[in-house]
C-alpha positions as a LaTeX table, in Angstrom:
\begin{tabular}{lrrr}
\hline
Residue & $x$ (\AA) & $y$ (\AA) & $z$ (\AA) \\
\hline
Met1 & 40.89 & 19.74 & 26.82 \\
Arg2 & 39.50 & 16.26 & 27.06 \\
Ile3 & 35.74 & 15.73 & 26.96 \\
Asn4 & 34.23 & 12.72 & 28.66 \\
Arg5 & 31.94 & 10.77 & 26.40 \\
Pro6 & 29.02 & 10.52 & 28.88 \\
Tyr7 & 28.75 & 14.33 & 28.94 \\
Leu8 & 28.84 & 14.74 & 25.16 \\
Pro9 & 25.05 & 14.28 & 24.56 \\
Ile10 & 24.35 & 16.84 & 27.31 \\
Ile11 & 26.64 & 19.36 & 25.61 \\
Leu12 & 24.96 & 18.75 & 22.24 \\
Leu13 & 21.49 & 19.27 & 23.73 \\
Ala14 & 22.64 & 22.50 & 25.37 \\
Leu15 & 23.92 & 23.76 & 22.04 \\
Val16 & 20.64 & 22.93 & 20.29 \\
Phe17 & 18.53 & 24.69 & 22.93 \\
Gly18 & 20.89 & 27.66 & 22.87 \\
Gly19 & 20.41 & 27.94 & 19.10 \\
Cys20 & 16.60 & 27.86 & 19.49 \\
Ala21 & 16.79 & 30.67 & 22.05 \\
Gly22 & 18.91 & 32.68 & 19.66 \\
Ser23 & 16.30 & 32.22 & 16.90 \\
Ala24 & 13.57 & 33.50 & 19.20 \\
Thr25 & 15.66 & 36.57 & 19.91 \\
Asn26 & 16.29 & 37.12 & 16.21 \\
Leu27 & 12.63 & 36.81 & 15.36 \\
Lys28 & 11.74 & 39.28 & 18.09 \\
Thr29 & 14.25 & 41.73 & 16.66 \\
Val30 & 12.81 & 41.35 & 13.15 \\
Gly31 & 9.27 & 42.01 & 14.36 \\
Gly32 & 10.26 & 45.20 & 16.18 \\
Pro33 & 10.08 & 46.11 & 19.87 \\
Val34 & 7.10 & 45.04 & 21.88 \\
Asn35 & 7.31 & 47.64 & 24.60 \\
Asp36 & 4.80 & 50.44 & 24.07 \\
Ala37 & 6.94 & 52.99 & 25.97 \\
Pro38 & 8.73 & 55.51 & 23.76 \\
Ser39 & 12.40 & 54.84 & 23.26 \\
Val40 & 14.95 & 57.36 & 24.47 \\
Ala41 & 17.64 & 58.65 & 22.15 \\
Gly42 & 21.27 & 59.01 & 23.12 \\
Asn43 & 20.91 & 62.74 & 23.93 \\
Gly44 & 18.13 & 62.06 & 26.48 \\
Glu45 & 15.29 & 63.18 & 24.20 \\
Ala46 & 12.40 & 60.94 & 23.30 \\
Ala47 & 12.84 & 59.27 & 19.94 \\
Ala48 & 10.34 & 59.72 & 17.13 \\
Pro49 & 7.35 & 57.38 & 17.27 \\
Asp50 & 7.51 & 54.19 & 15.25 \\
Pro51 & 5.80 & 54.81 & 11.87 \\
Val52 & 4.61 & 51.20 & 11.67 \\
Arg53 & 2.33 & 51.58 & 14.68 \\
Ala54 & $-1.25$ & 52.79 & 14.44 \\
Ala55 & $-2.22$ & 55.76 & 16.55 \\
Gly56 & $-3.70$ & 54.74 & 19.90 \\
Thr57 & $-3.51$ & 50.97 & 19.21 \\
Gly58 & 0.14 & 50.06 & 19.69 \\
Ala59 & $-0.14$ & 47.36 & 16.99 \\
Ala60 & 2.25 & 47.15 & 14.08 \\
Val61 & 0.02 & 47.62 & 11.03 \\
Gly62 & 2.27 & 49.51 & 8.63 \\
Ala63 & 3.02 & 48.10 & 5.17 \\
Arg64 & 6.25 & 46.16 & 4.71 \\
Asp65 & 8.46 & 47.30 & 1.87 \\
Asp66 & 10.35 & 43.99 & 1.91 \\
Ala67 & 7.25 & 41.77 & 1.56 \\
Lys68 & 7.86 & 38.66 & $-0.52$ \\
Ile69 & 4.99 & 38.02 & $-2.95$ \\
Ile70 & 4.93 & 35.32 & $-5.63$ \\
Arg71 & 2.91 & 36.46 & $-8.65$ \\
Thr72 & 1.70 & 34.18 & $-11.44$ \\
Gly73 & $-0.72$ & 34.70 & $-14.29$ \\
Thr74 & $-2.06$ & 33.56 & $-17.66$ \\
Met75 & $-3.29$ & 35.53 & $-20.69$ \\
Asp76 & $-4.98$ & 34.50 & $-23.94$ \\
Leu77 & $-4.57$ & 37.12 & $-26.67$ \\
Glu78 & $-5.93$ & 37.47 & $-30.18$ \\
Val79 & $-3.47$ & 39.41 & $-32.35$ \\
Lys80 & $-3.32$ & 40.56 & $-35.94$ \\
Asp81 & 0.05 & 38.93 & $-36.68$ \\
Val82 & 1.53 & 36.27 & $-34.38$ \\
Pro83 & 5.24 & 36.61 & $-35.37$ \\
Ala84 & 5.10 & 40.41 & $-35.12$ \\
Ala85 & 3.29 & 40.20 & $-31.76$ \\
Leu86 & 5.94 & 37.81 & $-30.43$ \\
Arg87 & 8.73 & 40.24 & $-31.34$ \\
Val88 & 6.98 & 43.21 & $-29.74$ \\
Ala89 & 6.17 & 41.22 & $-26.58$ \\
Arg90 & 9.78 & 39.99 & $-26.26$ \\
Asp91 & 11.16 & 43.51 & $-26.62$ \\
Ala92 & 8.72 & 44.83 & $-24.01$ \\
Ile93 & 9.59 & 42.11 & $-21.48$ \\
Val94 & 13.35 & 42.50 & $-22.02$ \\
Ala95 & 13.05 & 46.26 & $-21.64$ \\
Ala96 & 11.31 & 45.69 & $-18.29$ \\
Gly97 & 14.23 & 43.54 & $-17.11$ \\
Gly98 & 12.60 & 40.14 & $-17.71$ \\
Tyr99 & 13.29 & 37.26 & $-20.04$ \\
Val100 & 11.59 & 34.43 & $-21.94$ \\
Gly101 & 11.34 & 31.30 & $-19.82$ \\
Ala102 & 9.84 & 28.80 & $-22.28$ \\
Ser103 & 8.15 & 28.90 & $-25.68$ \\
Ser104 & 6.06 & 26.67 & $-27.94$ \\
Thr105 & 4.77 & 27.44 & $-31.45$ \\
Ser106 & 2.54 & 25.47 & $-33.80$ \\
Asn107 & 0.63 & 25.91 & $-37.08$ \\
Ala108 & $-2.94$ & 24.53 & $-37.12$ \\
Gly109 & $-3.64$ & 24.74 & $-40.84$ \\
Asp110 & $-2.97$ & 28.36 & $-41.84$ \\
Gln111 & $-3.40$ & 29.72 & $-38.30$ \\
Pro112 & $-0.16$ & 30.02 & $-36.27$ \\
Thr113 & $-0.34$ & 29.70 & $-32.49$ \\
Ala114 & 2.30 & 30.38 & $-29.84$ \\
Glu115 & 2.53 & 29.82 & $-26.08$ \\
Ile116 & 5.25 & 31.80 & $-24.29$ \\
Ser117 & 6.23 & 31.84 & $-20.60$ \\
Tyr118 & 7.74 & 35.13 & $-19.43$ \\
Arg119 & 9.70 & 35.88 & $-16.22$ \\
Ile120 & 8.99 & 39.47 & $-15.21$ \\
Pro121 & 10.52 & 41.50 & $-12.33$ \\
Ala122 & 7.97 & 41.82 & $-9.54$ \\
Asp123 & 8.14 & 45.62 & $-9.53$ \\
Arg124 & 7.38 & 45.77 & $-13.29$ \\
Trp125 & 4.47 & 43.32 & $-13.23$ \\
Glu126 & 1.66 & 45.79 & $-13.94$ \\
Ala127 & 3.67 & 47.58 & $-16.63$ \\
Ala128 & 4.30 & 44.29 & $-18.40$ \\
Leu129 & 0.60 & 43.41 & $-18.30$ \\
Asp130 & $-0.31$ & 46.77 & $-19.83$ \\
Ala131 & 2.27 & 46.30 & $-22.59$ \\
Leu132 & 0.91 & 42.87 & $-23.48$ \\
Arg133 & $-2.69$ & 44.11 & $-23.54$ \\
Asn134 & $-1.74$ & 46.53 & $-26.34$ \\
Leu135 & 1.44 & 45.31 & $-28.13$ \\
Asn136 & 1.61 & 48.53 & $-30.15$ \\
Gly137 & $-1.89$ & 48.00 & $-31.55$ \\
Leu138 & $-1.35$ & 44.35 & $-32.54$ \\
Thr139 & $-3.64$ & 42.98 & $-29.82$ \\
Thr140 & $-7.21$ & 42.80 & $-31.10$ \\
Lys141 & $-8.80$ & 41.11 & $-28.07$ \\
Val142 & $-7.84$ & 39.92 & $-24.59$ \\
Val143 & $-9.76$ & 36.66 & $-24.47$ \\
Thr144 & $-8.86$ & 35.68 & $-20.89$ \\
Glu145 & $-6.62$ & 37.08 & $-18.16$ \\
His146 & $-5.98$ & 35.50 & $-14.76$ \\
Thr147 & $-3.44$ & 36.51 & $-12.11$ \\
Glu148 & $-2.62$ & 35.26 & $-8.62$ \\
Ala149 & $-0.48$ & 36.61 & $-5.75$ \\
Val150 & 0.73 & 34.59 & $-2.76$ \\
Glu151 & 2.71 & 36.22 & 0.05 \\
Val152 & 5.63 & 34.14 & 1.38 \\
Thr153 & 7.23 & 36.69 & 3.71 \\
Gly154 & 6.66 & 34.51 & 6.76 \\
Gln155 & 8.20 & 31.48 & 5.06 \\
Val156 & 11.29 & 33.49 & 4.09 \\
Ile157 & 11.78 & 34.80 & 7.64 \\
Asp158 & 11.33 & 31.30 & 9.09 \\
Leu159 & 13.86 & 29.78 & 6.68 \\
Glu160 & 16.40 & 32.51 & 7.41 \\
Ala161 & 16.05 & 31.98 & 11.18 \\
Arg162 & 16.41 & 28.21 & 10.88 \\
Ile163 & 19.50 & 28.60 & 8.70 \\
Arg164 & 21.10 & 30.96 & 11.27 \\
Asn165 & 20.39 & 28.50 & 14.08 \\
Leu166 & 21.85 & 25.61 & 12.15 \\
Arg167 & 24.98 & 27.58 & 11.31 \\
Ala168 & 25.43 & 28.47 & 14.98 \\
Ser169 & 25.10 & 24.77 & 15.84 \\
Glu170 & 27.63 & 23.98 & 13.12 \\
Val171 & 30.18 & 26.37 & 14.62 \\
Ala172 & 29.64 & 24.92 & 18.11 \\
Leu173 & 30.02 & 21.36 & 16.85 \\
Gln174 & 33.23 & 22.29 & 15.08 \\
Gly175 & 34.59 & 23.60 & 18.37 \\
Ile176 & 33.62 & 20.38 & 20.14 \\
Ala177 & 35.27 & 18.32 & 17.39 \\
Glu178 & 38.54 & 20.23 & 17.84 \\
Lys179 & 38.57 & 19.50 & 21.58 \\
Ala180 & 37.50 & 15.86 & 21.39 \\
Thr181 & 40.26 & 13.28 & 21.99 \\
Lys182 & 38.49 & 9.96 & 21.57 \\
Val183 & 37.90 & 8.61 & 18.09 \\
Ser184 & 34.33 & 7.65 & 18.97 \\
Asp185 & 33.57 & 11.21 & 20.13 \\
Val186 & 35.07 & 12.67 & 16.97 \\
Leu187 & 33.02 & 10.33 & 14.78 \\
Glu188 & 29.82 & 11.16 & 16.65 \\
Val189 & 30.41 & 14.90 & 16.31 \\
Gln190 & 31.29 & 14.53 & 12.63 \\
Ala191 & 28.04 & 12.64 & 12.01 \\
Arg192 & 26.11 & 15.42 & 13.69 \\
Leu193 & 28.01 & 18.00 & 11.63 \\
Thr194 & 27.14 & 16.18 & 8.40 \\
Glu195 & 23.46 & 16.17 & 9.34 \\
Val196 & 23.46 & 19.86 & 10.19 \\
Arg197 & 25.23 & 20.79 & 6.96 \\
Gly198 & 22.71 & 18.77 & 4.95 \\
Gln199 & 19.84 & 20.64 & 6.59 \\
Ile200 & 21.56 & 23.97 & 5.90 \\
Glu201 & 21.94 & 23.14 & 2.21 \\
Glu202 & 18.31 & 21.99 & 1.92 \\
Leu203 & 16.91 & 25.10 & 3.61 \\
Thr204 & 19.21 & 27.35 & 1.61 \\
Ala205 & 17.89 & 25.85 & $-1.64$ \\
Gln206 & 14.29 & 26.42 & $-0.50$ \\
Leu207 & 15.09 & 30.02 & 0.45 \\
Lys208 & 16.74 & 30.65 & $-2.90$ \\
Asp209 & 13.73 & 29.25 & $-4.78$ \\
Leu210 & 11.30 & 31.43 & $-2.81$ \\
Asn211 & 13.39 & 34.55 & $-3.38$ \\
Asp212 & 13.67 & 33.78 & $-7.10$ \\
Arg213 & 9.92 & 33.27 & $-7.55$ \\
Ala214 & 9.17 & 36.37 & $-5.48$ \\
Gly215 & 11.68 & 38.45 & $-7.42$ \\
Phe216 & 10.51 & 37.33 & $-10.88$ \\
Ala217 & 6.84 & 36.72 & $-11.57$ \\
Thr218 & 5.75 & 34.09 & $-14.12$ \\
Leu219 & 3.26 & 34.91 & $-16.88$ \\
Ala220 & 2.10 & 32.37 & $-19.50$ \\
Val221 & 0.71 & 34.03 & $-22.65$ \\
Arg222 & $-1.05$ & 32.39 & $-25.59$ \\
Phe223 & $-1.04$ & 34.18 & $-28.95$ \\
Asn224 & $-3.42$ & 33.30 & $-31.78$ \\
Val225 & $-5.11$ & 34.91 & $-34.77$ \\
Pro226 & $-8.90$ & 35.46 & $-34.64$ \\
Val227 & $-10.81$ & 33.06 & $-36.91$ \\
Leu228 & $-13.80$ & 34.39 & $-38.89$ \\
Ala229 & $-17.12$ & 32.63 & $-38.39$ \\
Leu230 & $-17.42$ & 31.80 & $-42.12$ \\
Asp231 & $-13.94$ & 30.29 & $-42.23$ \\
Lys232 & $-14.64$ & 28.38 & $-39.06$ \\
Ala233 & $-17.89$ & 26.96 & $-40.49$ \\
Ala234 & $-16.19$ & 26.07 & $-43.78$ \\
Lys235 & $-13.37$ & 24.29 & $-41.97$ \\
Ala236 & $-15.81$ & 22.51 & $-39.70$ \\
Trp237 & $-17.35$ & 20.65 & $-42.70$ \\
Glu238 & $-15.11$ & 18.52 & $-44.87$ \\
Pro239 & $-16.50$ & 16.27 & $-47.64$ \\
Lys240 & $-13.69$ & 13.81 & $-47.20$ \\
Thr241 & $-14.52$ & 13.44 & $-43.52$ \\
Ala242 & $-18.22$ & 12.93 & $-44.31$ \\
Ile243 & $-17.38$ & 10.27 & $-46.92$ \\
Asp244 & $-15.08$ & 8.50 & $-44.51$ \\
Glu245 & $-17.75$ & 8.51 & $-41.79$ \\
Ala246 & $-20.43$ & 7.21 & $-44.21$ \\
Ala247 & $-18.12$ & 4.47 & $-45.52$ \\
Ala248 & $-17.23$ & 3.50 & $-41.97$ \\
Thr249 & $-20.93$ & 3.30 & $-41.04$ \\
Met250 & $-21.75$ & 1.14 & $-44.09$ \\
Leu251 & $-18.80$ & $-1.13$ & $-43.37$ \\
Ala252 & $-19.96$ & $-1.50$ & $-39.78$ \\
Ile253 & $-23.48$ & $-2.46$ & $-40.94$ \\
Leu254 & $-22.11$ & $-5.07$ & $-43.39$ \\
Gln255 & $-19.86$ & $-6.46$ & $-40.71$ \\
Asn256 & $-22.81$ & $-6.80$ & $-38.35$ \\
Leu257 & $-24.87$ & $-8.58$ & $-41.03$ \\
Val258 & $-22.04$ & $-10.99$ & $-41.85$ \\
Thr259 & $-21.52$ & $-11.61$ & $-38.16$ \\
Ala260 & $-25.22$ & $-12.36$ & $-37.71$ \\
Gly261 & $-25.13$ & $-14.80$ & $-40.67$ \\
Ile262 & $-22.09$ & $-16.57$ & $-39.26$ \\
Trp263 & $-23.79$ & $-16.91$ & $-35.89$ \\
Phe264 & $-26.96$ & $-18.24$ & $-37.54$ \\
Ala265 & $-25.08$ & $-20.78$ & $-39.67$ \\
Ile266 & $-22.80$ & $-22.02$ & $-36.89$ \\
Val267 & $-24.98$ & $-21.73$ & $-33.80$ \\
Trp268 & $-28.69$ & $-21.31$ & $-34.48$ \\
Leu269 & $-29.08$ & $-23.50$ & $-37.62$ \\
Pro270 & $-27.75$ & $-26.68$ & $-35.95$ \\
Ile271 & $-29.95$ & $-25.96$ & $-32.95$ \\
Leu272 & $-33.04$ & $-25.56$ & $-35.16$ \\
Val273 & $-32.20$ & $-28.79$ & $-37.07$ \\
Val274 & $-31.88$ & $-30.75$ & $-33.84$ \\
Leu275 & $-35.14$ & $-29.30$ & $-32.51$ \\
Gly276 & $-36.91$ & $-30.21$ & $-35.79$ \\
Met277 & $-35.64$ & $-33.81$ & $-35.58$ \\
Phe278 & $-36.92$ & $-34.13$ & $-32.03$ \\
Ala279 & $-40.30$ & $-32.70$ & $-33.07$ \\
Ala280 & $-40.61$ & $-35.17$ & $-35.97$ \\
Ile281 & $-39.70$ & $-38.11$ & $-33.72$ \\
Gly282 & $-42.27$ & $-36.97$ & $-31.16$ \\
Val283 & $-45.04$ & $-36.78$ & $-33.82$ \\
Arg284 & $-44.28$ & $-40.30$ & $-35.10$ \\
Ile285 & $-44.28$ & $-41.72$ & $-31.57$ \\
Ala286 & $-47.62$ & $-40.04$ & $-30.86$ \\
Arg287 & $-49.19$ & $-41.51$ & $-34.01$ \\
Arg288 & $-47.91$ & $-44.99$ & $-33.21$ \\
Phe289 & $-49.48$ & $-44.94$ & $-29.76$ \\
Gly290 & $-52.84$ & $-43.79$ & $-31.13$ \\
Phe291 & $-52.70$ & $-40.16$ & $-30.24$ \\
Arg292 & $-54.72$ & $-38.56$ & $-33.03$ \\
Thr293 & $-56.35$ & $-35.31$ & $-33.41$ \\
Arg294 & $-60.04$ & $-35.04$ & $-32.54$ \\
Thr295 & $-62.87$ & $-33.14$ & $-34.20$ \\
Pro296 & $-64.44$ & $-30.16$ & $-32.46$ \\
Asp297 & $-67.40$ & $-32.30$ & $-31.13$ \\
Gly298 & $-65.03$ & $-34.77$ & $-29.48$ \\
Ala299 & $-65.63$ & $-37.69$ & $-31.87$ \\
Pro300 & $-62.66$ & $-39.21$ & $-33.62$ \\
Pro301 & $-62.50$ & $-38.53$ & $-37.31$ \\
Ala302 & $-64.20$ & $-41.09$ & $-39.57$ \\
Ser303 & $-61.96$ & $-43.59$ & $-41.28$ \\
Pro304 & $-62.03$ & $-43.53$ & $-45.02$ \\
Ser305 & $-64.36$ & $-46.26$ & $-46.60$ \\
Ala306 & $-65.61$ & $-47.28$ & $-49.98$ \\
Pro307 & $-68.12$ & $-44.95$ & $-51.54$ \\
Pro308 & $-71.83$ & $-46.06$ & $-51.19$ \\
Pro309 & $-73.34$ & $-47.92$ & $-54.17$ \\
Thr310 & $-75.24$ & $-45.76$ & $-56.56$ \\
Glu311 & $-78.86$ & $-46.75$ & $-57.60$ \\
Met312 & $-79.48$ & $-48.21$ & $-61.02$ \\
Ser313 & $-81.05$ & $-45.72$ & $-63.28$ \\
Thr314 & $-84.32$ & $-46.91$ & $-64.97$ \\
Pro315 & $-84.88$ & $-46.38$ & $-68.62$ \\
Pro316 & $-87.22$ & $-43.65$ & $-69.46$ \\
Ser317 & $-90.88$ & $-44.62$ & $-69.88$ \\
Thr318 & $-92.41$ & $-44.70$ & $-73.35$ \\
Thr319 & $-96.00$ & $-44.39$ & $-72.15$ \\
Pro320 & $-97.52$ & $-41.29$ & $-73.46$ \\
Pro321 & $-98.75$ & $-38.89$ & $-70.91$ \\
Gly322 & $-102.31$ & $-39.44$ & $-69.84$ \\
Ala323 & $-102.43$ & $-43.17$ & $-70.85$ \\
Pro324 & $-103.45$ & $-45.70$ & $-68.19$ \\
Leu325 & $-100.76$ & $-47.73$ & $-66.63$ \\
Thr326 & $-100.97$ & $-51.44$ & $-67.22$ \\
Ser327 & $-99.22$ & $-54.15$ & $-65.31$ \\
Glu328 & $-98.06$ & $-57.42$ & $-66.80$ \\
Gly329 & $-99.74$ & $-60.69$ & $-65.86$ \\
\hline
\end{tabular}
């Protein structure tokens, strides 16, 4: 059968819309019937009422056994012995059907620490938490515990419906490709087939990831040994660290002093010398032009002169006291 090229886009659109209608039908089937009337069995008797419907409401409110829930959590445990606690925790998780996803261990001084990521089956989640809280008596304290649960049932149903629609479109396009006679039509259909197959692979990978995370929960656990307050205080103070800090402070002070001396010698000393030279030149110019300092009363200071002549001292008189004075000639 030969297909005219002008009608090929119309056929493709019809296939796409047909696939969308099929997805709506599939989703309606998954959600259950919408008619509130009781269904009739093959022998003419009324079938049993749907257990997922509430009495008198007609709404589907029953719990879903196939709900997809992604669980994650973190725990911080103080244990008596880290290696022994790791062995007991691994055996408990493996016995529950899980496995170790990732691990990291370190030794901070004499205190070992470990961080382990466990993948636990969703139906054994609570049992695994209880086992880790005890660890056969090795757990001394549960420091922190945090868990989360996210339901992805709707996402899983949506991905499954989209994958079914795309596969139906793939089958229809393959039929069109078999009937096409022109090379251009074949190439166009093949390009559309490649696009559809790429979308199917992408959605299938997303669906697989959701199912994996919903099937196996992830729990990150940190194991450490409790540290006594005295040991913690003793380790907090180290003489070597104090000496290093004091030496570093002294070195910083000396560096600052040397830096200040360098700045003074290179920058401020030349500036002060130049300012002093200008001040000296200004004083000499002021003296040359008669600018002198004045006394507090406003009069100029007296110029230095020769000392005043001193009076001649007369020889002492030989006249006895009480004798009359006589004058010559």
